[in-house]
TISETOR-209918 format. One record per atom (N, C-alpha, C): residue in three letters; chain; atom name; x negated, y, z negated. Coordinates in Angstrom, 1 decimal. Atoms other than C-alpha are relative to their C-alpha. Layout:
+------+-------+------+--------+--------+--------+
! rest ! kette ! atom !     px !     py !     pz !
+------+-------+------+--------+--------+--------+
!  ala !     A !   CA !      X !      Y !      Z !
...
+------+-------+------+--------+--------+--------+
//
This chain:
+------+-------+------+--------+--------+--------+
! rest ! kette ! atom !     px !     py !     pz !
+------+-------+------+--------+--------+--------+
!  met !     A !    N !    0.8 !   -1.1 !   -0.4 !
!  met !     A !   CA !  -81.9 !   34.2 !  -93.9 !
!  met !     A !    C !    0.7 !    1.3 !   -0.1 !
!  lys !     A !    N !   -0.8 !   -1.2 !    0.1 !
!  lys !     A !   CA !  -79.0 !   36.7 !  -93.8 !
!  lys !     A !    C !    0.1 !    0.4 !   -1.5 !
!  gln !     A !    N !   -0.2 !   -0.2 !    1.4 !
!  gln !     A !   CA !  -78.5 !   36.3 !  -97.6 !
!  gln !     A !    C !   -1.3 !    0.6 !   -0.6 !
!  asp !     A !    N !    1.4 !   -0.5 !    0.5 !
!  asp !     A !   CA !  -82.3 !   36.8 !  -98.2 !
!  asp !     A !    C !   -0.2 !    1.5 !    0.4 !
!  thr !     A !    N !    0.1 !   -1.4 !   -0.4 !
!  thr !     A !   CA !  -82.2 !   40.0 !  -96.2 !
!  thr !     A !    C !    0.9 !    0.9 !   -0.8 !
!  glu !     A !    N !   -1.0 !   -0.8 !    0.8 !
!  glu !     A !   CA !  -79.1 !   41.3 !  -98.0 !
!  glu !     A !    C !   -0.5 !    0.1 !   -1.4 !
!  ala !     A !    N !    0.5 !    0.0 !    1.3 !
!  ala !     A !   CA !  -80.7 !   40.4 ! -101.3 !
!  ala !     A !    C !   -1.1 !    1.0 !   -0.1 !
!  arg !     A !    N !    1.1 !   -0.9 !    0.0 !
!  arg !     A !   CA !  -83.8 !   42.3 ! -100.4 !
!  arg !     A !    C !    0.5 !    1.5 !    0.1 !
!  ile !     A !    N !   -0.6 !   -1.3 !   -0.2 !
!  ile !     A !   CA !  -81.8 !   45.3 !  -99.3 !
!  ile !     A !    C !    0.6 !    0.5 !   -1.3 !
!  thr !     A !    N !   -0.7 !   -0.3 !    1.3 !
!  thr !     A !   CA !  -79.8 !   45.3 ! -102.5 !
!  thr !     A !    C !   -1.1 !    0.3 !   -1.1 !
!  glu !     A !    N !    1.1 !   -0.3 !    1.0 !
!  glu !     A !   CA !  -83.0 !   45.1 ! -104.6 !
!  glu !     A !    C !   -0.6 !    1.3 !    0.3 !
!  leu !     A !    N !    0.6 !   -1.2 !   -0.3 !
!  leu !     A !   CA !  -84.5 !   48.0 ! -102.7 !
!  leu !     A !    C !    1.0 !    1.2 !   -0.3 !
!  glu !     A !    N !   -0.9 !   -1.1 !    0.3 !
!  glu !     A !   CA !  -81.3 !   50.1 ! -103.1 !
!  glu !     A !    C !    0.0 !    0.2 !   -1.6 !
!  cys !     A !    N !    0.0 !   -0.1 !    1.5 !
!  cys !     A !   CA !  -81.4 !   49.3 ! -106.9 !
!  cys !     A !    C !   -1.3 !    0.8 !   -0.4 !
!  arg !     A !    N !    1.3 !   -0.7 !    0.4 !
!  arg !     A !   CA !  -85.1 !   50.4 ! -107.1 !
!  arg !     A !    C !    0.1 !    1.5 !    0.4 !
!  ile !     A !    N !   -0.1 !   -1.4 !   -0.4 !
!  ile !     A !   CA !  -84.3 !   53.6 ! -105.2 !
!  ile !     A !    C !    0.9 !    0.8 !   -1.0 !
!  ala !     A !    N !   -0.9 !   -0.7 !    0.9 !
!  ala !     A !   CA !  -81.4 !   54.5 ! -107.5 !
!  ala !     A !    C !   -0.7 !    0.2 !   -1.3 !
!  ile !     A !    N !    0.7 !   -0.2 !    1.3 !
!  ile !     A !   CA !  -83.6 !   53.9 ! -110.6 !
!  ile !     A !    C !   -1.0 !    1.1 !    0.2 !
!  gln !     A !    N !    1.0 !   -1.0 !   -0.2 !
!  gln !     A !   CA !  -86.4 !   56.0 ! -109.1 !
!  gln !     A !    C !    0.7 !    1.4 !    0.1 !
!  glu !     A !    N !   -0.7 !   -1.3 !    0.0 !
!  glu !     A !   CA !  -83.9 !   58.8 ! -108.3 !
!  glu !     A !    C !    0.4 !    0.5 !   -1.3 !
!  asp !     A !    N !   -0.4 !   -0.4 !    1.4 !
!  asp !     A !   CA !  -82.6 !   58.8 ! -111.9 !
!  asp !     A !    C !   -1.3 !    0.4 !   -0.7 !
!  leu !     A !    N !    1.3 !   -0.3 !    0.7 !
!  leu !     A !   CA !  -86.2 !   58.8 ! -113.2 !
!  leu !     A !    C !   -0.5 !    1.4 !    0.5 !
!  leu !     A !    N !    0.5 !   -1.3 !   -0.6 !
!  leu !     A !   CA !  -87.1 !   61.7 ! -110.9 !
!  leu !     A !    C !    0.9 !    1.2 !   -0.5 !
!  gln !     A !    N !   -0.9 !   -1.0 !    0.5 !
!  gln !     A !   CA !  -84.0 !   63.7 ! -112.0 !
!  gln !     A !    C !   -0.3 !    0.2 !   -1.5 !
!  thr !     A !    N !    0.4 !   -0.1 !    1.4 !
!  thr !     A !   CA !  -84.9 !   63.0 ! -115.7 !
!  thr !     A !    C !   -1.3 !    0.8 !   -0.2 !
!  leu !     A !    N !    1.3 !   -0.8 !    0.1 !
!  leu !     A !   CA !  -88.5 !   64.2 ! -115.2 !
!  leu !     A !    C !    0.2 !    1.4 !    0.4 !
!  asn !     A !    N !   -0.2 !   -1.4 !   -0.5 !
!  asn !     A !   CA !  -87.3 !   67.3 ! -113.3 !
!  asn !     A !    C !    0.6 !    0.8 !   -1.2 !
!  gln !     A !    N !   -0.7 !   -0.7 !    1.1 !
!  gln !     A !   CA !  -85.0 !   68.2 ! -116.2 !
!  gln !     A !    C !   -1.0 !    0.2 !   -1.2 !
!  gln !     A !    N !    1.0 !   -0.1 !    1.0 !
!  gln !     A !   CA !  -87.8 !   67.6 ! -118.7 !
!  gln !     A !    C !   -1.0 !    1.1 !    0.3 !
!  met !     A !    N !    0.9 !   -1.0 !   -0.4 !
!  met !     A !   CA !  -90.2 !   69.8 ! -116.8 !
!  met !     A !    C !    0.7 !    1.4 !   -0.1 !
!  his !     A !    N !   -0.7 !   -1.3 !    0.2 !
!  his !     A !   CA !  -87.6 !   72.6 ! -116.7 !
!  his !     A !    C !    0.1 !    0.4 !   -1.4 !
!  glu !     A !    N !    0.0 !   -0.4 !    1.4 !
!  glu !     A !   CA !  -87.2 !   72.4 ! -120.4 !
!  glu !     A !    C !   -1.4 !    0.4 !   -0.5 !
!  tyr !     A !    N !    1.4 !   -0.4 !    0.4 !
!  tyr !     A !   CA !  -91.0 !   72.5 ! -120.9 !
!  tyr !     A !    C !   -0.3 !    1.4 !    0.5 !
!  gln !     A !    N !    0.3 !   -1.4 !   -0.6 !
!  gln !     A !   CA !  -91.2 !   75.6 ! -118.6 !
!  gln !     A !    C !    0.7 !    1.0 !   -0.9 !
!  gln !     A !    N !   -0.7 !   -0.9 !    0.9 !
!  gln !     A !   CA !  -88.6 !   77.3 ! -120.7 !
!  gln !     A !    C !   -0.7 !    0.2 !   -1.3 !
!  thr !     A !    N !    0.7 !   -0.1 !    1.3 !
!  thr !     A !   CA !  -90.4 !   76.5 ! -123.9 !
!  thr !     A !    C !   -1.4 !    0.8 !    0.2 !
!  ile !     A !    N !    1.2 !   -0.7 !   -0.3 !
!  ile !     A !   CA !  -93.7 !   77.8 ! -122.4 !
!  ile !     A !    C !    0.3 !    1.5 !    0.2 !
!  met !     A !    N !   -0.4 !   -1.4 !   -0.2 !
!  met !     A !   CA !  -92.0 !   81.0 ! -121.3 !
!  met !     A !    C !    0.3 !    0.7 !   -1.4 !
!  gln !     A !    N !   -0.3 !   -0.6 !    1.4 !
!  gln !     A !   CA !  -90.7 !   81.6 ! -124.9 !
!  gln !     A !    C !   -1.2 !    0.1 !   -0.8 !
!  leu !     A !    N !    1.3 !   -0.1 !    0.7 !
!  leu !     A !   CA !  -94.1 !   80.9 ! -126.3 !
!  leu !     A !    C !   -0.8 !    1.1 !    0.5 !
!  gln !     A !    N !    0.8 !   -1.0 !   -0.6 !
!  gln !     A !   CA !  -95.7 !   83.3 ! -123.9 !
!  gln !     A !    C !    0.6 !    1.4 !   -0.5 !
!  thr !     A !    N !   -0.6 !   -1.2 !    0.4 !
!  thr !     A !   CA !  -93.2 !   86.0 ! -124.9 !
!  thr !     A !    C !   -0.3 !    0.3 !   -1.5 !
!  thr !     A !    N !    0.3 !   -0.1 !    1.4 !
!  thr !     A !   CA !  -93.8 !   85.4 ! -128.6 !
!  thr !     A !    C !   -1.5 !    0.4 !   -0.2 !
!  leu !     A !    N !    1.4 !   -0.3 !    0.0 !
!  leu !     A !   CA !  -97.6 !   85.5 ! -128.1 !
!  leu !     A !    C !   -0.2 !    1.5 !    0.4 !
!  glu !     A !    N !    0.1 !   -1.4 !   -0.4 !
!  glu !     A !   CA !  -97.3 !   88.8 ! -126.3 !
!  glu !     A !    C !    0.5 !    1.0 !   -1.0 !
!  gln !     A !    N !   -0.5 !   -0.9 !    1.1 !
!  gln !     A !   CA !  -95.2 !   90.3 ! -129.1 !
!  gln !     A !    C !   -1.0 !    0.0 !   -1.2 !
!  his !     A !    N !    1.0 !    0.0 !    1.1 !
!  his !     A !   CA !  -97.7 !   89.2 ! -131.7 !
!  his !     A !    C !   -1.2 !    0.7 !    0.3 !
!  ala !     A !    N !    1.2 !   -0.8 !   -0.5 !
!  ala !     A !   CA ! -100.6 !   90.6 ! -129.7 !
!  ala !     A !    C !    0.3 !    1.5 !   -0.1 !
!  ser !     A !    N !   -0.4 !   -1.4 !    0.0 !
!  ser !     A !   CA !  -98.7 !   93.9 ! -129.4 !
!  ser !     A !    C !    0.0 !    0.5 !   -1.5 !
!  trp !     A !    N !    0.0 !   -0.3 !    1.4 !
!  trp !     A !   CA !  -98.1 !   93.9 ! -133.2 !
!  trp !     A !    C !   -1.4 !    0.1 !   -0.6 !
!  ile !     A !    N !    1.3 !    0.0 !    0.5 !
!  ile !     A !   CA ! -101.7 !   93.2 ! -133.9 !
!  ile !     A !    C !   -0.7 !    1.3 !    0.5 !
!  lys !     A !    N !    0.6 !   -1.2 !   -0.6 !
!  lys !     A !   CA ! -102.8 !   96.1 ! -131.6 !
!  lys !     A !    C !    0.6 !    1.2 !   -0.8 !
!  gln !     A !    N !   -0.6 !   -1.1 !    0.7 !
!  gln !     A !   CA ! -100.3 !   98.4 ! -133.4 !
!  gln !     A !    C !   -0.6 !    0.1 !   -1.4 !
!  leu !     A !    N !    0.7 !    0.0 !    1.3 !
!  leu !     A !   CA ! -101.8 !   97.4 ! -136.8 !
!  leu !     A !    C !   -1.4 !    0.6 !    0.0 !
!  thr !     A !    N !    1.4 !   -0.5 !   -0.2 !
!  thr !     A !   CA ! -105.3 !   98.0 ! -135.6 !
!  thr !     A !    C !    0.0 !    1.5 !    0.3 !
!  ala !     A !    N !   -0.1 !   -1.4 !   -0.4 !
!  ala !     A !   CA ! -104.3 !  101.4 ! -134.1 !
!  ala !     A !    C !    0.6 !    0.8 !   -1.1 !
!  ser !     A !    N !   -0.7 !   -0.8 !    1.1 !
!  ser !     A !   CA ! -102.5 !  102.4 ! -137.3 !
!  ser !     A !    C !   -0.9 !    0.6 !   -1.0 !
!  gly !     A !    N !    1.0 !   -0.5 !    0.9 !
!  gly !     A !   CA ! -105.7 !  103.3 ! -139.1 !
!  gly !     A !    C !   -0.4 !   -1.0 !   -1.1 !
!  ile !     A !    N !    0.5 !    1.0 !    1.0 !
!  ile !     A !   CA ! -106.1 !  100.1 ! -141.1 !
!  ile !     A !    C !   -1.3 !   -0.4 !    0.4 !
!  ala !     A !    N !    1.3 !    0.4 !   -0.3 !
!  ala !     A !   CA ! -109.7 !   99.3 ! -141.3 !
!  ala !     A !    C !   -0.1 !   -1.5 !    0.2 !
!  thr !     A !    N !    0.2 !    1.4 !   -0.2 !
!  thr !     A !   CA ! -110.8 !   96.0 ! -139.9 !
!  thr !     A !    C !   -0.8 !   -0.6 !   -1.2 !
!  gln !     A !    N !    0.7 !    0.6 !    1.0 !
!  gln !     A !   CA ! -112.4 !   93.5 ! -142.3 !
!  gln !     A !    C !   -1.5 !    0.4 !    0.0 !
!  ala !     A !    N !    1.4 !   -0.3 !   -0.2 !
!  ala !     A !   CA ! -115.9 !   94.3 ! -140.9 !
!  ala !     A !    C !   -0.3 !    1.5 !   -0.5 !
!  glu !     A !    N !    0.2 !   -1.3 !    0.3 !
!  glu !     A !   CA ! -115.3 !   98.0 ! -141.6 !
!  glu !     A !    C !    0.2 !    0.3 !   -1.5 !
!  glu !     A !    N !   -0.4 !   -0.2 !    1.4 !
!  glu !     A !   CA ! -114.1 !   97.5 ! -145.2 !
!  glu !     A !    C !   -1.3 !    0.1 !   -0.8 !
!  thr !     A !    N !    1.2 !    0.0 !    1.0 !
!  thr !     A !   CA ! -116.6 !   98.4 ! -148.0 !
!  thr !     A !    C !    0.1 !   -1.2 !   -0.8 !
!  pro !     A !    N !   -0.1 !    1.2 !    0.8 !
!  pro !     A !   CA ! -117.5 !   95.4 ! -150.0 !
!  pro !     A !    C !    0.5 !    0.3 !   -1.4 !
!  pro !     A !    N !   -0.5 !   -0.2 !    1.4 !
!  pro !     A !   CA ! -115.9 !   95.0 ! -153.5 !
!  pro !     A !    C !   -1.2 !    0.3 !   -0.9 !
!  pro !     A !    N !    1.1 !   -0.5 !    0.9 !
!  pro !     A !   CA ! -117.9 !   96.4 ! -156.4 !
!  pro !     A !    C !   -0.8 !   -1.1 !   -0.6 !
!  his !     A !    N !    0.8 !    1.1 !    0.7 !
!  his !     A !   CA ! -119.0 !   93.0 ! -157.7 !
!  his !     A !    C !   -1.1 !   -0.5 !    1.0 !
!  tyr !     A !    N !    1.0 !    0.4 !   -0.9 !
!  tyr !     A !   CA ! -121.3 !   92.6 ! -154.6 !
!  tyr !     A !    C !   -1.3 !    0.7 !   -0.3 !
+------+-------+------+--------+--------+--------+
//
């Protein structure tokens, strides 16, 4: 009986250790994903700003352009 209880406790301790390792790995992965998302958001904001600058620079949009002579 005592050996059975000790074996069960050992099994539970092993499972907890594995779960703690998994949780730490998932936490690190989530942190890396968050960093990637933040970098992508910054890049998107820069591109949006560049597009606004191009539009404001006097370049006509495609809808405003006159059609080519062959139309």
